[in-house]
C-alpha positions as CSV (number, residue, x, y, z in Angstrom):
1,X,-14.2,-30.4,26.3
2,X,-13.3,-33.5,28.2
3,X,-16.6,-33.6,30.3
4,X,-17.5,-36.0,33.0
5,X,-21.0,-36.8,32.5
6,X,-23.5,-39.0,34.5
7,X,-26.6,-40.7,32.8
8,X,-29.2,-42.0,35.1
9,X,-31.1,-44.3,33.4
10,X,-32.8,-47.5,34.2
11,X,-33.1,-48.9,30.6
12,X,-29.8,-50.3,30.2
13,X,-29.6,-50.5,26.2
14,X,-30.8,-47.1,26.1
15,X,-28.2,-45.8,28.5
16,X,-25.4,-47.6,26.7
17,X,-26.4,-46.0,23.5
18,X,-26.6,-42.5,25.0
19,X,-23.3,-43.2,26.6
20,X,-21.4,-44.3,23.3
21,X,-23.0,-41.1,21.7
22,X,-21.3,-39.0,24.3
23,X,-18.1,-40.7,24.5
24,X,-17.9,-40.3,20.6
25,X,-17.5,-36.6,21.5
26,X,-14.5,-36.9,23.8
27,X,-16.6,-37.2,27.3
28,X,-16.0,-39.5,29.7
29,X,-19.2,-40.9,30.9
30,X,-20.7,-43.0,33.6
31,X,-23.9,-44.8,34.4
32,X,-26.2,-45.1,37.2
33,X,-29.8,-47.0,37.0
34,X,-31.2,-45.4,39.8
35,X,-31.4,-42.6,42.0
36,X,-29.7,-44.2,45.1
37,X,-26.6,-45.2,43.1
38,X,-26.7,-41.8,41.3
39,X,-26.8,-39.9,44.6
40,X,-23.7,-42.2,45.7
41,X,-21.8,-41.2,42.2
42,X,-22.5,-37.7,42.8
43,X,-21.6,-37.5,46.4
44,X,-18.1,-39.3,45.7
45,X,-17.2,-37.6,42.2
46,X,-17.3,-34.3,40.4
47,X,-19.4,-34.5,37.3
48,X,-19.9,-31.6,34.6
49,X,-23.3,-32.4,33.6
50,X,-26.2,-35.1,34.4
51,X,-28.8,-36.4,32.3
52,X,-31.4,-38.3,33.7
53,X,-34.7,-40.1,33.2
54,X,-37.8,-38.8,34.4
55,X,-38.9,-42.1,35.7
56,X,-36.9,-44.4,37.7
57,X,-37.2,-47.3,39.6
58,X,-36.8,-45.8,43.1
59,X,-37.9,-42.2,42.8
60,X,-38.0,-39.7,39.7
61,X,-35.6,-37.5,37.9
62,X,-37.0,-34.2,39.3
63,X,-36.3,-35.5,43.0
64,X,-32.6,-36.1,41.8
65,X,-32.5,-32.6,40.5
66,X,-33.7,-31.2,43.6
67,X,-31.3,-33.3,45.4
68,X,-28.4,-32.1,43.5
69,X,-29.2,-28.6,43.6
70,X,-29.6,-28.7,47.6
71,X,-26.2,-31.0,48.3
72,X,-23.9,-30.5,45.3
73,X,-22.1,-27.2,45.2
74,X,-21.6,-26.0,42.5
75,X,-24.6,-28.2,41.2
76,X,-23.9,-29.4,37.6
77,X,-26.6,-28.8,35.1
78,X,-29.0,-31.3,34.5
79,X,-31.1,-32.5,31.7
80,X,-34.3,-34.3,32.0
81,X,-35.3,-37.0,29.4
82,X,-38.8,-38.8,29.2
83,X,-41.1,-40.8,27.0
84,X,-43.9,-39.3,29.0
85,X,-44.0,-35.4,27.7
86,X,-46.6,-33.5,29.4
87,X,-46.7,-29.7,30.2
88,X,-46.9,-30.5,34.0
89,X,-43.6,-32.4,33.8
90,X,-41.8,-30.2,31.7
91,X,-43.0,-27.2,34.0
92,X,-42.3,-29.2,37.2
93,X,-38.7,-29.9,35.8
94,X,-37.9,-26.3,34.7
95,X,-39.1,-24.9,38.2
96,X,-36.5,-27.1,39.8
97,X,-33.9,-25.8,37.6
98,X,-33.4,-28.4,34.7
99,X,-31.3,-27.3,31.9
100,X,-32.8,-28.7,29.4
101,X,-35.8,-31.3,28.5
102,X,-35.6,-33.9,26.1
103,X,-38.5,-36.0,24.8
104,X,-37.9,-39.7,23.8
105,X,-37.4,-41.0,21.2
106,X,-34.3,-38.4,20.6
107,X,-31.5,-38.6,18.0
108,X,-27.7,-38.7,19.0
109,X,-27.3,-35.5,17.5
110,X,-30.2,-33.8,19.5
111,X,-28.7,-35.5,22.8
112,X,-25.1,-34.2,21.8
113,X,-26.3,-30.6,21.4
114,X,-28.2,-30.5,24.4
115,X,-25.3,-31.6,26.2
116,X,-23.0,-29.5,24.7
117,X,-25.3,-26.4,25.2
118,X,-25.6,-27.3,29.0
119,X,-21.6,-27.7,29.3
120,X,-21.3,-24.0,27.7
121,X,-23.6,-22.7,30.5
122,X,-21.7,-24.5,33.3
123,X,-18.4,-23.0,31.6
124,X,-20.0,-19.5,31.9
125,X,-21.3,-20.1,35.5
126,X,-17.6,-21.1,36.2
127,X,-16.0,-18.0,34.7
128,X,-18.4,-15.8,36.5
129,X,-17.4,-17.6,39.8
130,X,-13.9,-17.2,39.3
131,X,-14.3,-13.5,38.5
132,X,-16.3,-13.1,41.5
133,X,-13.6,-14.6,43.5
134,X,-11.0,-12.7,41.7
135,X,-12.8,-9.3,42.8
136,X,-13.0,-10.7,46.4
137,X,-9.3,-11.6,46.4
138,X,-7.7,-8.1,45.6
139,X,-7.0,-8.1,49.7
140,X,-5.2,-4.5,50.6
141,X,-5.1,-3.5,46.8
142,X,-9.1,-3.6,46.3
143,X,-9.3,-0.5,44.4
144,X,-7.1,-2.2,41.8
145,X,-8.6,-5.0,39.8
146,X,-6.9,-7.7,38.0
147,X,-6.5,-11.6,37.8
148,X,-4.0,-12.0,35.0
149,X,-0.5,-13.0,36.0
150,X,0.9,-9.3,34.9
151,X,-1.2,-8.0,37.8
152,X,-0.5,-10.6,40.3
153,X,3.1,-10.0,39.8
154,X,2.5,-6.4,40.2
155,X,0.6,-6.8,43.3
156,X,3.3,-9.1,44.9
157,X,6.0,-6.4,44.3
158,X,3.5,-3.8,45.8
159,X,3.4,-6.0,48.9
160,X,6.9,-6.4,49.1
161,X,7.3,-2.5,48.8
162,X,4.7,-1.2,51.0
163,X,6.4,-2.2,54.5
164,X,9.6,-0.9,53.5
165,X,10.2,2.7,53.6
166,X,11.8,3.2,50.4
167,X,11.2,5.6,47.4
168,X,9.2,4.0,44.8
169,X,8.8,4.8,40.8
170,X,5.8,3.9,39.6
171,X,5.8,3.4,35.7
172,X,2.6,3.4,33.3
173,X,0.7,4.9,30.5
174,X,-2.0,7.5,31.2
175,X,-5.2,5.9,32.5
176,X,-3.6,2.8,34.0
177,X,-4.2,3.9,37.6
178,X,-0.7,5.0,38.9
179,X,-2.2,7.1,41.7
180,X,-4.5,4.0,43.1
181,X,-1.0,1.7,43.4
182,X,0.7,4.9,45.1
183,X,-2.4,5.0,47.6
184,X,-2.4,1.2,48.0
185,X,1.3,1.2,48.8
186,X,0.8,4.0,51.3
187,X,-2.3,2.6,53.3
188,X,-0.5,-1.0,53.3
189,X,2.5,0.5,54.9
190,X,3.6,1.8,58.4
191,X,2.8,5.4,57.4
192,X,-0.9,4.4,56.8
193,X,-2.0,6.6,59.6
194,X,-0.1,9.6,58.2
195,X,-1.3,11.6,55.5
196,X,-1.4,10.8,51.5
197,X,-0.4,14.0,49.7
198,X,-0.7,13.9,45.8
199,X,1.1,16.4,43.7
200,X,0.3,16.6,39.7
201,X,3.4,18.0,38.4
202,X,2.1,18.6,35.1
203,X,-1.2,20.6,36.3
204,X,0.2,22.9,38.7
205,X,1.3,26.4,36.9
206,X,5.2,26.6,36.9
207,X,5.2,29.6,38.7
208,X,3.4,28.2,41.5
209,X,4.8,25.0,41.7
210,X,7.6,25.8,44.1
211,X,5.4,27.6,46.4
212,X,3.1,24.6,46.3
213,X,5.7,22.1,46.9
214,X,8.1,24.0,49.6
215,X,5.5,26.4,51.2
216,X,6.1,30.2,51.5
217,X,5.9,32.5,54.0
218,X,3.7,35.6,54.3
219,X,4.9,38.7,52.0
220,X,7.3,36.4,50.0
221,X,5.6,37.4,47.0
222,X,2.7,39.3,45.7
223,X,-0.6,37.5,46.8
224,X,1.1,35.8,49.9
225,X,-1.2,37.1,52.5
226,X,-0.5,34.4,54.9
227,X,2.1,31.5,55.5
228,X,1.5,28.2,53.6
229,X,3.0,25.0,54.6
230,X,3.3,23.3,51.1
231,X,2.8,19.7,50.0
232,X,6.1,18.3,51.5
233,X,5.4,19.7,54.9
234,X,1.8,18.6,54.6
235,X,2.9,15.2,54.0
236,X,4.8,14.8,57.3
237,X,4.9,11.7,58.6
238,X,3.2,10.4,55.5
239,X,3.5,10.0,51.8
240,X,4.0,12.5,49.1
241,X,3.3,11.2,45.6
242,X,4.4,13.2,42.5
243,X,2.4,12.2,39.5
244,X,3.9,12.8,36.3
245,X,7.3,13.5,37.8
246,X,8.9,13.6,34.2
247,X,7.2,17.0,33.7
248,X,8.9,18.7,36.6
249,X,10.9,22.0,35.7
250,X,14.9,21.3,36.0
251,X,15.2,24.0,38.5
252,X,12.6,22.5,40.9
253,X,14.3,19.2,40.1
254,X,17.3,20.4,42.1
255,X,15.4,21.5,45.1
256,X,13.5,18.2,45.3
257,X,16.9,16.3,45.0
258,X,18.0,18.7,48.0
259,X,15.0,17.3,50.0
260,X,15.6,13.8,49.2
261,X,19.3,14.1,50.1
262,X,19.1,16.3,53.2
263,X,15.6,15.8,54.2
264,X,14.9,19.4,54.6
265,X,12.6,22.2,53.2
266,X,13.0,25.7,52.7
267,X,9.9,27.7,52.2
268,X,10.1,30.5,49.5
269,X,11.0,33.8,51.3
270,X,12.5,32.1,54.2
271,X,15.9,31.4,54.8
272,X,15.2,28.7,57.7
273,X,15.3,25.0,56.6
274,X,12.6,22.8,58.3
275,X,12.9,18.9,58.8
276,X,10.5,16.7,56.9
277,X,9.9,13.0,57.3
278,X,8.1,11.7,54.3
279,X,8.1,8.7,52.0
280,X,8.4,9.8,48.3
281,X,6.3,7.5,45.5
282,X,6.6,9.1,41.9
283,X,5.2,8.3,38.7
284,X,5.5,8.8,35.2
285,X,4.4,7.7,31.7
286,X,7.7,8.8,29.7
287,X,10.9,7.2,29.4
288,X,12.9,8.9,32.3
289,X,16.1,7.2,30.8
290,X,15.5,8.9,27.6
291,X,14.9,12.2,29.4
292,X,18.2,12.0,31.3
293,X,19.9,11.3,28.1
294,X,18.3,14.4,26.5
295,X,19.2,16.3,29.4
296,X,15.4,17.0,30.4
297,X,15.7,15.1,33.7
298,X,18.5,15.1,36.3
299,X,20.3,11.7,36.4
300,X,20.6,12.2,40.2
301,X,17.4,12.7,40.8
302,X,16.2,9.7,38.8
303,X,18.5,7.5,40.8
304,X,17.2,8.9,43.9
305,X,13.6,8.1,42.8
306,X,14.2,5.0,41.2
307,X,14.8,2.6,44.4
308,X,11.9,0.1,43.2
309,X,10.1,0.4,40.0
310,X,6.7,-0.7,39.7
311,X,5.3,-1.3,36.1
312,X,1.6,-1.2,35.5
313,X,0.9,-3.1,32.3
314,X,-1.4,-1.2,29.9
315,X,-4.8,-2.8,29.4
316,X,-4.1,-4.2,25.8
317,X,-1.5,-6.4,27.7
318,X,-3.9,-7.8,30.2
319,X,-7.2,-8.2,28.2
320,X,-8.0,-11.3,30.4
321,X,-9.1,-8.7,33.1
322,X,-11.5,-6.9,31.0
323,X,-14.4,-9.1,32.3
324,X,-13.3,-8.4,35.8
325,X,-13.1,-4.7,35.4
326,X,-16.6,-4.6,33.2
327,X,-18.2,-6.7,36.0
328,X,-16.5,-4.1,38.5
329,X,-17.9,-1.2,37.0
330,X,-21.6,-2.4,36.1
331,X,-22.2,-4.1,39.6
332,X,-23.6,-0.7,41.5
333,X,-26.1,-1.0,38.4
334,X,-28.4,-4.0,39.7
335,X,-29.5,-6.5,36.8
336,X,-27.4,-4.8,34.3
337,X,-25.7,-7.4,32.1
338,X,-23.1,-7.3,29.1
339,X,-24.2,-9.5,25.9
340,X,-21.5,-11.6,24.7
341,X,-21.3,-9.5,21.4
342,X,-20.8,-6.3,23.2
343,X,-18.3,-8.1,25.2
344,X,-16.2,-9.5,22.2
345,X,-16.2,-6.0,21.0
346,X,-14.6,-4.8,24.4
347,X,-11.9,-7.6,24.4
348,X,-10.9,-6.7,21.1
349,X,-10.2,-3.1,21.2
350,X,-6.9,-1.8,22.3
351,X,-7.8,0.7,24.9
352,X,-5.3,3.6,24.5
353,X,-6.8,5.2,27.2
354,X,-6.5,2.1,29.3
355,X,-8.6,1.5,32.6
356,X,-10.0,4.9,32.6
357,X,-11.3,4.6,28.8
358,X,-13.1,1.4,29.9
359,X,-14.7,2.9,32.9
360,X,-16.0,6.0,31.0
361,X,-17.4,3.6,28.2
362,X,-19.1,1.4,30.5
363,X,-20.8,4.5,32.2
364,X,-21.8,5.8,29.0
365,X,-23.3,2.3,28.2
366,X,-25.1,2.2,31.4
367,X,-26.6,5.6,30.5
368,X,-27.7,4.9,26.9
369,X,-29.0,1.4,27.4
370,X,-32.6,1.1,26.8
371,X,-32.7,-2.0,29.0
372,X,-30.6,-4.1,31.4
373,X,-28.3,-5.6,28.6
374,X,-25.5,-3.6,27.1
375,X,-25.2,-4.3,23.4
376,X,-22.5,-3.3,21.0
377,X,-24.7,-0.3,19.8
378,X,-24.7,1.2,23.5
379,X,-20.7,1.2,23.4
380,X,-18.8,4.3,22.0
381,X,-18.4,4.2,18.1
382,X,-14.9,3.8,18.0
383,X,-14.5,0.9,20.5
384,X,-17.0,-1.1,17.9
385,X,-15.5,0.1,14.5
386,X,-12.0,-0.1,15.8
387,X,-12.5,-3.6,17.4
388,X,-14.2,-5.2,14.5
389,X,-12.3,-8.2,13.4
390,X,-9.4,-7.5,11.0
391,X,-10.4,-8.4,7.3
392,X,-7.6,-10.1,5.1
393,X,-7.6,-8.1,2.0
394,X,-5.8,-11.2,0.2
395,X,-9.5,-12.9,0.8
396,X,-11.6,-12.2,-2.3
397,X,-14.9,-13.4,-2.4
398,X,-15.1,-15.8,-5.5
399,X,-17.5,-15.2,-8.4
400,X,-19.2,-18.5,-7.8
401,X,-19.3,-17.8,-4.1
402,X,-17.7,-20.2,-1.2
403,X,-18.6,-22.4,1.7
404,X,-18.4,-19.8,4.9
405,X,-18.9,-22.6,7.3
406,X,-15.8,-24.5,5.9
407,X,-13.8,-21.4,5.9
408,X,-14.7,-20.7,9.7
409,X,-13.8,-24.2,10.5
410,X,-10.3,-24.1,8.5
411,X,-9.4,-20.6,10.3
412,X,-10.4,-22.3,13.8
413,X,-8.0,-25.5,13.0
414,X,-5.3,-23.1,11.9
415,X,-5.5,-20.9,15.0
416,X,-5.5,-24.2,17.3
417,X,-2.7,-25.7,15.5
418,X,-0.6,-22.2,15.4
419,X,-1.1,-22.2,19.3
420,X,-0.6,-25.7,20.2
421,X,-4.0,-26.4,21.2
422,X,-4.1,-23.1,23.6
423,X,-7.8,-22.3,23.0
424,X,-7.2,-18.7,24.9
425,X,-4.6,-17.8,22.6
426,X,-6.3,-19.2,19.6
427,X,-9.4,-17.0,20.4
428,X,-7.1,-14.1,20.6
429,X,-5.9,-14.8,17.2
430,X,-9.4,-14.9,15.9
431,X,-10.5,-11.8,17.8
432,X,-13.2,-13.8,19.7
433,X,-13.5,-14.9,23.1
434,X,-12.8,-18.4,24.5
435,X,-16.4,-19.3,25.2
436,X,-17.3,-18.1,21.5
437,X,-14.4,-20.2,20.5
438,X,-15.6,-23.5,22.2
439,X,-18.9,-22.9,20.9
440,X,-18.0,-22.5,17.4
441,X,-15.6,-25.7,17.8
442,X,-18.4,-27.5,19.1
443,X,-20.8,-26.4,16.0
444,X,-17.9,-27.6,13.6
445,X,-17.1,-30.8,15.4
446,X,-13.8,-29.6,16.4
447,X,-12.5,-32.0,19.4
448,X,-11.7,-29.9,22.4
449,X,-9.0,-32.2,23.4
């Protein structure tokens, strides 16, 4: 990590030695020799960490720490160093929010390790801040969570589709949230004051689907003891959402096509057609083009529905959103956190059930967790076992053993070389999170630049 670090130290020789140690790790380091000049630098430039002596000519490091936390947002982590180690000064510094406490004399390695740890904490805080902002910036589509590029492209298409009174076809696997997308489009449209009527084409029995859609008159069939408007007429002035449209029976496809073409509905048992004004949004998880070729779905109906297509990416294609989704699912349980090991397992798993499966997994974990931290053992067994990093069968432990640390370092270097230094993609290749990769790069002395 090419971090900017400020050292505040009145001993010029000591400050120079500390600067050289941190520069050797790839950091950009500036020096201030008193609190006044340190405040000036902090007010004009952004620093990723501050290392300050406790005793300075014009004030002390604890006072500088308090000033930083009050005036700099976000405040960089601050490390206090002193030759006067006492319980009182340590407690005072930690109470004010010091990230760490170094007692002089300390080695360059101790300084580098402490700064690296502080920078790692800063990075996690930045990620959490970005997650919160992503959750707050979901605008009109606040029930749909995602900050990945694929989701942002989908949001952009939804915003364009919403004000245009055209038919929309939503494609996506089960559990991706197709109805949420349909609802968001409806409530962002000029029909938002009208009803939103969902129809599960696969859930309604075939013999009842026609009556459910088009309505019926009293006495139309056995059990029809009163008139029924049906879903289409109930959606008058609003939006009707056909979920899993690919499962609709062929004879009903013909009648739905007539509605789309003529904008009229004939209730079962009646010869009188009634005009309807509805917007149609349909969704499917099947390949409708293939269904058309196989004769299972009418081509003319497909073209009527497919004016604009919105594809919802499966969760395995947008794993960057998993952290945001997890935070969203546990935010109602105050104080609940997810350990990094559990998060790694969640990030590695492919989630065939998509967002719905992730939500179920988090609800289960919050129930079985015996504290306020979700650990891997609290996750569903298949999530943990199937997300274990792949083992390459060609690697066999030699009889004489091997150096695990060296092997890990070589794999990290290979992953970085293969991805051109892209840490996010390298972490994905290794089945770990980016913060974990950065930590292990620091452990093995691999430069972040």
